PDB file of N, CA, C and O in Angstrom:
ATOM      1  N   MET A   1     108.631  89.432 120.984  1.00  0.00           N
ATOM      2  CA  MET A   1     110.041  89.554 120.731  1.00  0.00           C
ATOM      3  C   MET A   1     110.355  91.017 120.429  1.00  0.00           C
ATOM      4  O   MET A   1     109.740  91.613 119.544  1.00  0.00           O
ATOM      5  N   THR A   2     111.273  91.577 121.132  1.00  0.00           N
ATOM      6  CA  THR A   2     111.630  92.974 120.926  1.00  0.00           C
ATOM      7  C   THR A   2     112.970  93.074 120.218  1.00  0.00           C
ATOM      8  O   THR A   2     113.845  92.220 120.357  1.00  0.00           O
ATOM      9  N   MET A   3     113.095  94.141 119.461  1.00  0.00           N
ATOM     10  CA  MET A   3     114.344  94.363 118.739  1.00  0.00           C
ATOM     11  C   MET A   3     115.279  95.165 119.635  1.00  0.00           C
ATOM     12  O   MET A   3     114.831  96.009 120.411  1.00  0.00           O
ATOM     13  N   PRO A   4     116.563  94.903 119.528  1.00  0.00           N
ATOM     14  CA  PRO A   4     117.491  95.678 120.354  1.00  0.00           C
ATOM     15  C   PRO A   4     117.514  97.138 119.897  1.00  0.00           C
ATOM     16  O   PRO A   4     117.459  97.431 118.702  1.00  0.00           O
ATOM     17  N   ALA A   5     117.593  98.010 120.834  1.00  0.00           N
ATOM     18  CA  ALA A   5     117.614  99.442 120.523  1.00  0.00           C
ATOM     19  C   ALA A   5     118.989  99.827 120.001  1.00  0.00           C
ATOM     20  O   ALA A   5     120.010  99.581 120.644  1.00  0.00           O
ATOM     21  N   GLN A   6     118.992 100.432 118.829  1.00  0.00           N
ATOM     22  CA  GLN A   6     120.241 100.910 118.248  1.00  0.00           C
ATOM     23  C   GLN A   6     120.168 102.424 118.158  1.00  0.00           C
ATOM     24  O   GLN A   6     119.132 102.973 117.784  1.00  0.00           O
ATOM     25  N   PRO A   7     121.228 103.086 118.488  1.00  0.00           N
ATOM     26  CA  PRO A   7     121.183 104.552 118.397  1.00  0.00           C
ATOM     27  C   PRO A   7     121.088 104.996 116.941  1.00  0.00           C
ATOM     28  O   PRO A   7     121.715 104.420 116.052  1.00  0.00           O
ATOM     29  N   ALA A   8     120.308 106.009 116.731  1.00  0.00           N
ATOM     30  CA  ALA A   8     120.153 106.552 115.380  1.00  0.00           C
ATOM     31  C   ALA A   8     121.426 107.286 114.989  1.00  0.00           C
ATOM     32  O   ALA A   8     122.055 107.936 115.823  1.00  0.00           O
ATOM     33  N   PRO A   9     121.804 107.181 113.718  1.00  0.00           N
ATOM     34  CA  PRO A   9     123.001 107.916 113.295  1.00  0.00           C
ATOM     35  C   PRO A   9     122.763 109.421 113.402  1.00  0.00           C
ATOM     36  O   PRO A   9     121.686 109.919 113.076  1.00  0.00           O
ATOM     37  N   THR A  10     123.764 110.114 113.852  1.00  0.00           N
ATOM     38  CA  THR A  10     123.601 111.555 114.065  1.00  0.00           C
ATOM     39  C   THR A  10     123.591 112.320 112.746  1.00  0.00           C
ATOM     40  O   THR A  10     122.780 113.228 112.563  1.00  0.00           O
ATOM     41  N   THR A  11     124.474 111.963 111.839  1.00  0.00           N
ATOM     42  CA  THR A  11     124.495 112.614 110.529  1.00  0.00           C
ATOM     43  C   THR A  11     124.665 111.554 109.464  1.00  0.00           C
ATOM     44  O   THR A  11     125.305 110.525 109.682  1.00  0.00           O
ATOM     45  N   TRP A  12     124.095 111.815 108.336  1.00  0.00           N
ATOM     46  CA  TRP A  12     124.207 110.889 107.208  1.00  0.00           C
ATOM     47  C   TRP A  12     125.097 111.523 106.168  1.00  0.00           C
ATOM     48  O   TRP A  12     124.822 112.620 105.682  1.00  0.00           O
ATOM     49  N   GLN A  13     126.149 110.842 105.833  1.00  0.00           N
ATOM     50  CA  GLN A  13     127.096 111.345 104.852  1.00  0.00           C
ATOM     51  C   GLN A  13     126.925 110.577 103.547  1.00  0.00           C
ATOM     52  O   GLN A  13     127.125 109.363 103.524  1.00  0.00           O
ATOM     53  N   PRO A  14     126.558 111.258 102.456  1.00  0.00           N
ATOM     54  CA  PRO A  14     126.410 110.553 101.184  1.00  0.00           C
ATOM     55  C   PRO A  14     127.766 110.097 100.655  1.00  0.00           C
ATOM     56  O   PRO A  14     128.791 110.749 100.857  1.00  0.00           O
ATOM     57  N   THR A  15     127.736 108.968  99.981  1.00  0.00           N
ATOM     58  CA  THR A  15     128.952 108.445  99.374  1.00  0.00           C
ATOM     59  C   THR A  15     129.080 109.023  97.975  1.00  0.00           C
ATOM     60  O   THR A  15     128.164 108.859  97.168  1.00  0.00           O
ATOM     61  N   PRO A  16     130.177 109.689  97.658  1.00  0.00           N
ATOM     62  CA  PRO A  16     130.327 110.241  96.312  1.00  0.00           C
ATOM     63  C   PRO A  16     130.500 109.135  95.278  1.00  0.00           C
ATOM     64  O   PRO A  16     131.239 108.175  95.494  1.00  0.00           O
ATOM     65  N   VAL A  17     129.812 109.284  94.159  1.00  0.00           N
ATOM     66  CA  VAL A  17     129.860 108.296  93.089  1.00  0.00           C
ATOM     67  C   VAL A  17     130.142 109.029  91.787  1.00  0.00           C
ATOM     68  O   VAL A  17     129.587 110.098  91.534  1.00  0.00           O
ATOM     69  N   THR A  18     131.001 108.451  90.968  1.00  0.00           N
ATOM     70  CA  THR A  18     131.290 108.998  89.648  1.00  0.00           C
ATOM     71  C   THR A  18     130.992 107.934  88.611  1.00  0.00           C
ATOM     72  O   THR A  18     131.567 106.846  88.649  1.00  0.00           O
ATOM     73  N   LEU A  19     130.097 108.243  87.686  1.00  0.00           N
ATOM     74  CA  LEU A  19     129.752 107.319  86.619  1.00  0.00           C
ATOM     75  C   LEU A  19     130.711 107.566  85.465  1.00  0.00           C
ATOM     76  O   LEU A  19     130.776 108.666  84.916  1.00  0.00           O
ATOM     77  N   THR A  20     131.453 106.529  85.108  1.00  0.00           N
ATOM     78  CA  THR A  20     132.457 106.704  84.059  1.00  0.00           C
ATOM     79  C   THR A  20     132.034 106.098  82.737  1.00  0.00           C
ATOM     80  O   THR A  20     132.486 106.552  81.686  1.00  0.00           O
ATOM     81  N   ALA A  21     131.180 105.086  82.758  1.00  0.00           N
ATOM     82  CA  ALA A  21     130.772 104.449  81.507  1.00  0.00           C
ATOM     83  C   ALA A  21     129.377 103.867  81.665  1.00  0.00           C
ATOM     84  O   ALA A  21     128.982 103.431  82.746  1.00  0.00           O
ATOM     85  N   LEU A  22     128.652 103.872  80.573  1.00  0.00           N
ATOM     86  CA  LEU A  22     127.323 103.279  80.530  1.00  0.00           C
ATOM     87  C   LEU A  22     127.286 102.408  79.289  1.00  0.00           C
ATOM     88  O   LEU A  22     127.271 102.911  78.166  1.00  0.00           O
ATOM     89  N   ASP A  23     127.271 101.108  79.493  1.00  0.00           N
ATOM     90  CA  ASP A  23     127.376 100.165  78.383  1.00  0.00           C
ATOM     91  C   ASP A  23     125.978  99.703  77.978  1.00  0.00           C
ATOM     92  O   ASP A  23     125.408  98.809  78.603  1.00  0.00           O
ATOM     93  N   VAL A  24     125.428 100.317  76.927  1.00  0.00           N
ATOM     94  CA  VAL A  24     124.118  99.951  76.405  1.00  0.00           C
ATOM     95  C   VAL A  24     124.312  99.498  74.966  1.00  0.00           C
ATOM     96  O   VAL A  24     124.895 100.226  74.162  1.00  0.00           O
ATOM     97  N   PRO A  25     123.831  98.305  74.632  1.00  0.00           N
ATOM     98  CA  PRO A  25     123.961  97.855  73.240  1.00  0.00           C
ATOM     99  C   PRO A  25     123.227  98.803  72.289  1.00  0.00           C
ATOM    100  O   PRO A  25     122.171  99.343  72.621  1.00  0.00           O
ATOM    101  N   PHE A  26     123.800  98.992  71.115  1.00  0.00           N
ATOM    102  CA  PHE A  26     123.280  99.968  70.160  1.00  0.00           C
ATOM    103  C   PHE A  26     121.842  99.660  69.757  1.00  0.00           C
ATOM    104  O   PHE A  26     121.009 100.565  69.717  1.00  0.00           O
ATOM    105  N   LEU A  27     121.537  98.401  69.457  1.00  0.00           N
ATOM    106  CA  LEU A  27     120.185  98.059  69.006  1.00  0.00           C
ATOM    107  C   LEU A  27     119.144  98.270  70.100  1.00  0.00           C
ATOM    108  O   LEU A  27     118.013  98.655  69.804  1.00  0.00           O
ATOM    109  N   ARG A  28     119.501  98.026  71.345  1.00  0.00           N
ATOM    110  CA  ARG A  28     118.554  98.285  72.437  1.00  0.00           C
ATOM    111  C   ARG A  28     118.300  99.783  72.577  1.00  0.00           C
ATOM    112  O   ARG A  28     117.182 100.205  72.873  1.00  0.00           O
ATOM    113  N   LEU A  29     119.336 100.577  72.366  1.00  0.00           N
ATOM    114  CA  LEU A  29     119.182 102.025  72.428  1.00  0.00           C
ATOM    115  C   LEU A  29     118.308 102.531  71.282  1.00  0.00           C
ATOM    116  O   LEU A  29     117.458 103.398  71.486  1.00  0.00           O
ATOM    117  N   VAL A  30     118.512 101.997  70.089  1.00  0.00           N
ATOM    118  CA  VAL A  30     117.685 102.366  68.939  1.00  0.00           C
ATOM    119  C   VAL A  30     116.236 101.967  69.190  1.00  0.00           C
ATOM    120  O   VAL A  30     115.320 102.738  68.901  1.00  0.00           O
ATOM    121  N   ALA A  31     116.024 100.767  69.726  1.00  0.00           N
ATOM    122  CA  ALA A  31     114.662 100.307  70.017  1.00  0.00           C
ATOM    123  C   ALA A  31     113.989 101.213  71.046  1.00  0.00           C
ATOM    124  O   ALA A  31     112.808 101.534  70.912  1.00  0.00           O
ATOM    125  N   PHE A  32     114.730 101.623  72.064  1.00  0.00           N
ATOM    126  CA  PHE A  32     114.159 102.512  73.074  1.00  0.00           C
ATOM    127  C   PHE A  32     113.721 103.840  72.468  1.00  0.00           C
ATOM    128  O   PHE A  32     112.610 104.305  72.725  1.00  0.00           O
ATOM    129  N   PHE A  33     114.586 104.451  71.666  1.00  0.00           N
ATOM    130  CA  PHE A  33     114.234 105.742  71.069  1.00  0.00           C
ATOM    131  C   PHE A  33     113.097 105.606  70.057  1.00  0.00           C
ATOM    132  O   PHE A  33     112.288 106.523  69.917  1.00  0.00           O
ATOM    133  N   PHE A  34     113.024 104.488  69.360  1.00  0.00           N
ATOM    134  CA  PHE A  34     111.917 104.258  68.428  1.00  0.00           C
ATOM    135  C   PHE A  34     110.598 104.156  69.184  1.00  0.00           C
ATOM    136  O   PHE A  34     109.594 104.738  68.774  1.00  0.00           O
ATOM    137  N   LYS A  35     110.603 103.413  70.293  1.00  0.00           N
ATOM    138  CA  LYS A  35     109.387 103.297  71.106  1.00  0.00           C
ATOM    139  C   LYS A  35     109.005 104.645  71.714  1.00  0.00           C
ATOM    140  O   LYS A  35     107.823 104.979  71.796  1.00  0.00           O
ATOM    141  N   ALA A  36     109.996 105.412  72.134  1.00  0.00           N
ATOM    142  CA  ALA A  36     109.708 106.727  72.706  1.00  0.00           C
ATOM    143  C   ALA A  36     109.105 107.660  71.659  1.00  0.00           C
ATOM    144  O   ALA A  36     108.204 108.442  71.963  1.00  0.00           O
ATOM    145  N   ALA A  37     109.603 107.574  70.428  1.00  0.00           N
ATOM    146  CA  ALA A  37     109.053 108.410  69.356  1.00  0.00           C
ATOM    147  C   ALA A  37     107.617 108.009  69.041  1.00  0.00           C
ATOM    148  O   ALA A  37     106.769 108.871  68.809  1.00  0.00           O
ATOM    149  N   LEU A  38     107.340 106.718  69.030  1.00  0.00           N
ATOM    150  CA  LEU A  38     105.967 106.266  68.781  1.00  0.00           C
ATOM    151  C   LEU A  38     105.037 106.661  69.926  1.00  0.00           C
ATOM    152  O   LEU A  38     103.881 107.014  69.693  1.00  0.00           O
ATOM    153  N   ALA A  39     105.527 106.603  71.140  1.00  0.00           N
ATOM    154  CA  ALA A  39     104.696 106.973  72.286  1.00  0.00           C
ATOM    155  C   ALA A  39     104.440 108.478  72.332  1.00  0.00           C
ATOM    156  O   ALA A  39     103.454 108.916  72.924  1.00  0.00           O
ATOM    157  N   ALA A  40     105.306 109.269  71.720  1.00  0.00           N
ATOM    158  CA  ALA A  40     105.137 110.721  71.749  1.00  0.00           C
ATOM    159  C   ALA A  40     104.031 111.194  70.816  1.00  0.00           C
ATOM    160  O   ALA A  40     103.487 112.281  71.012  1.00  0.00           O
ATOM    161  N   ILE A  41     103.689 110.400  69.808  1.00  0.00           N
ATOM    162  CA  ILE A  41     102.676 110.827  68.832  1.00  0.00           C
ATOM    163  C   ILE A  41     101.321 111.079  69.489  1.00  0.00           C
ATOM    164  O   ILE A  41     100.761 112.158  69.295  1.00  0.00           O
ATOM    165  N   PRO A  42     100.757 110.128  70.267  1.00  0.00           N
ATOM    166  CA  PRO A  42      99.472 110.428  70.920  1.00  0.00           C
ATOM    167  C   PRO A  42      99.569 111.580  71.916  1.00  0.00           C
ATOM    168  O   PRO A  42      98.611 112.335  72.087  1.00  0.00           O
ATOM    169  N   ALA A  43     100.710 111.719  72.570  1.00  0.00           N
ATOM    170  CA  ALA A  43     100.869 112.822  73.517  1.00  0.00           C
ATOM    171  C   ALA A  43     100.844 114.164  72.799  1.00  0.00           C
ATOM    172  O   ALA A  43     100.245 115.119  73.293  1.00  0.00           O
ATOM    173  N   ILE A  44     101.479 114.244  71.655  1.00  0.00           N
ATOM    174  CA  ILE A  44     101.473 115.490  70.878  1.00  0.00           C
ATOM    175  C   ILE A  44     100.059 115.815  70.408  1.00  0.00           C
ATOM    176  O   ILE A  44      99.645 116.974  70.436  1.00  0.00           O
ATOM    177  N   ILE A  45      99.322 114.801  69.981  1.00  0.00           N
ATOM    178  CA  ILE A  45      97.940 115.017  69.539  1.00  0.00           C
ATOM    179  C   ILE A  45      97.090 115.523  70.699  1.00  0.00           C
ATOM    180  O   ILE A  45      96.306 116.457  70.531  1.00  0.00           O
ATOM    181  N   ALA A  46      97.240 114.912  71.878  1.00  0.00           N
ATOM    182  CA  ALA A  46      96.458 115.336  73.043  1.00  0.00           C
ATOM    183  C   ALA A  46      96.794 116.773  73.435  1.00  0.00           C
ATOM    184  O   ALA A  46      95.894 117.557  73.737  1.00  0.00           O
ATOM    185  N   VAL A  47      98.063 117.123  73.434  1.00  0.00           N
ATOM    186  CA  VAL A  47      98.462 118.490  73.780  1.00  0.00           C
ATOM    187  C   VAL A  47      97.929 119.478  72.747  1.00  0.00           C
ATOM    188  O   VAL A  47      97.493 120.571  73.107  1.00  0.00           O
ATOM    189  N   ALA A  48      97.958 119.109  71.472  1.00  0.00           N
ATOM    190  CA  ALA A  48      97.449 119.993  70.423  1.00  0.00           C
ATOM    191  C   ALA A  48      95.953 120.235  70.591  1.00  0.00           C
ATOM    192  O   ALA A  48      95.482 121.353  70.381  1.00  0.00           O
ATOM    193  N   ILE A  49      95.206 119.212  70.964  1.00  0.00           N
ATOM    194  CA  ILE A  49      93.763 119.370  71.173  1.00  0.00           C
ATOM    195  C   ILE A  49      93.498 120.316  72.343  1.00  0.00           C
ATOM    196  O   ILE A  49      92.652 121.205  72.247  1.00  0.00           O
ATOM    197  N   VAL A  50      94.213 120.126  73.435  1.00  0.00           N
ATOM    198  CA  VAL A  50      94.014 120.991  74.602  1.00  0.00           C
ATOM    199  C   VAL A  50      94.380 122.438  74.273  1.00  0.00           C
ATOM    200  O   VAL A  50      93.654 123.360  74.643  1.00  0.00           O
ATOM    201  N   VAL A  51      95.497 122.638  73.581  1.00  0.00           N
ATOM    202  CA  VAL A  51      95.907 123.996  73.207  1.00  0.00           C
ATOM    203  C   VAL A  51      94.867 124.628  72.293  1.00  0.00           C
ATOM    204  O   VAL A  51      94.544 125.806  72.441  1.00  0.00           O
ATOM    205  N   ARG A  52      94.342 123.858  71.354  1.00  0.00           N
ATOM    206  CA  ARG A  52      93.328 124.376  70.424  1.00  0.00           C
ATOM    207  C   ARG A  52      92.059 124.786  71.167  1.00  0.00           C
ATOM    208  O   ARG A  52      91.479 125.831  70.872  1.00  0.00           O
ATOM    209  N   LEU A  53      91.629 123.975  72.121  1.00  0.00           N
ATOM    210  CA  LEU A  53      90.419 124.311  72.874  1.00  0.00           C
ATOM    211  C   LEU A  53      90.623 125.560  73.735  1.00  0.00           C
ATOM    212  O   LEU A  53      89.764 126.441  73.774  1.00  0.00           O
ATOM    213  N   VAL A  54      91.752 125.627  74.414  1.00  0.00           N
ATOM    214  CA  VAL A  54      92.012 126.793  75.264  1.00  0.00           C
ATOM    215  C   VAL A  54      92.145 128.054  74.413  1.00  0.00           C
ATOM    216  O   VAL A  54      91.582 129.093  74.758  1.00  0.00           O
ATOM    217  N   ALA A  55      92.878 127.974  73.315  1.00  0.00           N
ATOM    218  CA  ALA A  55      93.036 129.142  72.445  1.00  0.00           C
ATOM    219  C   ALA A  55      91.695 129.547  71.843  1.00  0.00           C
ATOM    220  O   ALA A  55      91.402 130.738  71.737  1.00  0.00           O
ATOM    221  N   GLY A  56      90.887 128.582  71.451  1.00  0.00           N
ATOM    222  CA  GLY A  56      89.572 128.901  70.901  1.00  0.00           C
ATOM    223  C   GLY A  56      88.694 129.619  71.901  1.00  0.00           C
ATOM    224  O   GLY A  56      88.010 130.583  71.557  1.00  0.00           O
ATOM    225  N   LEU A  57      88.710 129.153  73.139  1.00  0.00           N
ATOM    226  CA  LEU A  57      87.913 129.819  74.165  1.00  0.00           C
ATOM    227  C   LEU A  57      88.430 131.227  74.451  1.00  0.00           C
ATOM    228  O   LEU A  57      87.644 132.164  74.593  1.00  0.00           O
ATOM    229  N   LEU A  58      89.747 131.372  74.534  1.00  0.00           N
ATOM    230  CA  LEU A  58      90.301 132.696  74.822  1.00  0.00           C
ATOM    231  C   LEU A  58      90.013 133.683  73.700  1.00  0.00           C
ATOM    232  O   LEU A  58      89.577 134.804  73.964  1.00  0.00           O
ATOM    233  N   PHE A  59      90.249 133.289  72.453  1.00  0.00           N
ATOM    234  CA  PHE A  59      90.041 134.211  71.343  1.00  0.00           C
ATOM    235  C   PHE A  59      88.563 134.481  71.105  1.00  0.00           C
ATOM    236  O   PHE A  59      88.201 135.587  70.706  1.00  0.00           O
ATOM    237  N   TRP A  60      87.704 133.501  71.340  1.00  0.00           N
ATOM    238  CA  TRP A  60      86.272 133.729  71.213  1.00  0.00           C
ATOM    239  C   TRP A  60      85.811 134.720  72.278  1.00  0.00           C
ATOM    240  O   TRP A  60      85.016 135.619  72.001  1.00  0.00           O
ATOM    241  N   GLY A  61      86.322 134.547  73.501  1.00  0.00           N
ATOM    242  CA  GLY A  61      85.967 135.478  74.573  1.00  0.00           C
ATOM    243  C   GLY A  61      86.480 136.877  74.296  1.00  0.00           C
ATOM    244  O   GLY A  61      85.780 137.854  74.563  1.00  0.00           O
ATOM    245  N   PHE A  62      87.694 136.993  73.763  1.00  0.00           N
ATOM    246  CA  PHE A  62      88.255 138.308  73.445  1.00  0.00           C
ATOM    247  C   PHE A  62      87.457 138.984  72.341  1.00  0.00           C
ATOM    248  O   PHE A  62      87.174 140.179  72.421  1.00  0.00           O
ATOM    249  N   ALA A  63      87.090 138.223  71.305  1.00  0.00           N
ATOM    250  CA  ALA A  63      86.327 138.806  70.199  1.00  0.00           C
ATOM    251  C   ALA A  63      84.945 139.240  70.674  1.00  0.00           C
ATOM    252  O   ALA A  63      84.437 140.273  70.238  1.00  0.00           O
ATOM    253  N   THR A  64      84.338 138.466  71.557  1.00  0.00           N
ATOM    254  CA  THR A  64      83.027 138.836  72.083  1.00  0.00           C
ATOM    255  C   THR A  64      83.135 140.123  72.894  1.00  0.00           C
ATOM    256  O   THR A  64      82.261 140.986  72.810  1.00  0.00           O
ATOM    257  N   TRP A  65      84.194 140.254  73.670  1.00  0.00           N
ATOM    258  CA  TRP A  65      84.372 141.452  74.479  1.00  0.00           C
ATOM    259  C   TRP A  65      84.682 142.666  73.602  1.00  0.00           C
ATOM    260  O   TRP A  65      84.173 143.758  73.858  1.00  0.00           O
ATOM    261  N   ARG A  66      85.499 142.488  72.586  1.00  0.00           N
ATOM    262  CA  ARG A  66      85.955 143.615  71.767  1.00  0.00           C
ATOM    263  C   ARG A  66      84.919 144.054  70.740  1.00  0.00           C
ATOM    264  O   ARG A  66      84.694 145.251  70.560  1.00  0.00           O
ATOM    265  N   TYR A  67      84.293 143.105  70.069  1.00  0.00           N
ATOM    266  CA  TYR A  67      83.419 143.437  68.942  1.00  0.00           C
ATOM    267  C   TYR A  67      81.948 143.132  69.193  1.00  0.00           C
ATOM    268  O   TYR A  67      81.128 143.310  68.293  1.00  0.00           O
ATOM    269  N   GLY A  68      81.604 142.690  70.355  1.00  0.00           N
ATOM    270  CA  GLY A  68      80.231 142.306  70.619  1.00  0.00           C
ATOM    271  C   GLY A  68      80.017 140.846  70.267  1.00  0.00           C
ATOM    272  O   GLY A  68      80.972 140.126  69.976  1.00  0.00           O
ATOM    273  N   TYR A  69      78.789 140.416  70.291  1.00  0.00           N
ATOM    274  CA  TYR A  69      78.495 139.003  70.063  1.00  0.00           C
ATOM    275  C   TYR A  69      78.874 138.615  68.645  1.00  0.00           C
ATOM    276  O   TYR A  69      78.459 139.268  67.687  1.00  0.00           O
ATOM    277  N   MET A  70      79.661 137.556  68.507  1.00  0.00           N
ATOM    278  CA  MET A  70      80.200 137.152  67.211  1.00  0.00           C
ATOM    279  C   MET A  70      79.564 135.871  66.679  1.00  0.00           C
ATOM    280  O   MET A  70      80.136 135.217  65.808  1.00  0.00           O
ATOM    281  N   GLY A  71      78.424 135.516  67.174  1.00  0.00           N
ATOM    282  CA  GLY A  71      77.792 134.298  66.677  1.00  0.00           C
ATOM    283  C   GLY A  71      78.096 133.118  67.579  1.00  0.00           C
ATOM    284  O   GLY A  71      78.379 133.280  68.767  1.00  0.00           O
ATOM    285  N   MET A  72      78.034 131.934  67.000  1.00  0.00           N
ATOM    286  CA  MET A  72      78.213 130.716  67.774  1.00  0.00           C
ATOM    287  C   MET A  72      79.644 130.621  68.283  1.00  0.00           C
ATOM    288  O   MET A  72      80.583 131.112  67.655  1.00  0.00           O
ATOM    289  N   GLY A  73      79.784 129.982  69.427  1.00  0.00           N
ATOM    290  CA  GLY A  73      81.090 129.845  70.061  1.00  0.00           C
ATOM    291  C   GLY A  73      81.969 128.830  69.361  1.00  0.00           C
ATOM    292  O   GLY A  73      81.597 128.306  68.310  1.00  0.00           O
ATOM    293  N   PRO A  74      83.116 128.549  69.922  1.00  0.00           N
ATOM    294  CA  PRO A  74      84.067 127.645  69.283  1.00  0.00           C
ATOM    295  C   PRO A  74      83.570 126.209  69.229  1.00  0.00           C
ATOM    296  O   PRO A  74      84.097 125.404  68.461  1.00  0.00           O
ATOM    297  N   PHE A  75      82.564 125.874  70.030  1.00  0.00           N
ATOM    298  CA  PHE A  75      82.040 124.515  70.044  1.00  0.00           C
ATOM    299  C   PHE A  75      80.700 124.420  69.334  1.00  0.00           C
ATOM    300  O   PHE A  75      80.064 123.367  69.362  1.00  0.00           O
ATOM    301  N   GLY A  76      80.265 125.483  68.708  1.00  0.00           N
ATOM    302  CA  GLY A  76      78.990 125.477  68.010  1.00  0.00           C
ATOM    303  C   GLY A  76      77.800 125.519  68.949  1.00  0.00           C
ATOM    304  O   GLY A  76      76.709 125.078  68.585  1.00  0.00           O
ATOM    305  N   LEU A  77      77.992 126.040  70.148  1.00  0.00           N
ATOM    306  CA  LEU A  77      76.904 126.086  71.132  1.00  0.00           C
ATOM    307  C   LEU A  77      76.150 127.388  71.042  1.00  0.00           C
ATOM    308  O   LEU A  77      75.200 127.605  71.794  1.00  0.00           O
TER     309      LEU A  77
END
C-alpha cells in the first residue's frame, strides 16, 4: 500500500502565541520549589568537591613550580 504523494510545504510560518496567564495552585508551586531546594543540596556538595579538587591540584602545582617540592600532594600521594 502506497501513500499518496503530497507536495512539501515551501515555507513554514510559525503561529504567534502570547501567554497571558499561568494558573498554578499556590501549594503545588510551594511543593515544587521545596523539592527543587532539596534536590539542589547534593548538587552543591558535588560541585564543591570538584572545585576543591581542581583548586587543590592547581595550587599544589603552582607551589611546586614556585617554591620547589612542597611535600605530599593534595591527595596525600
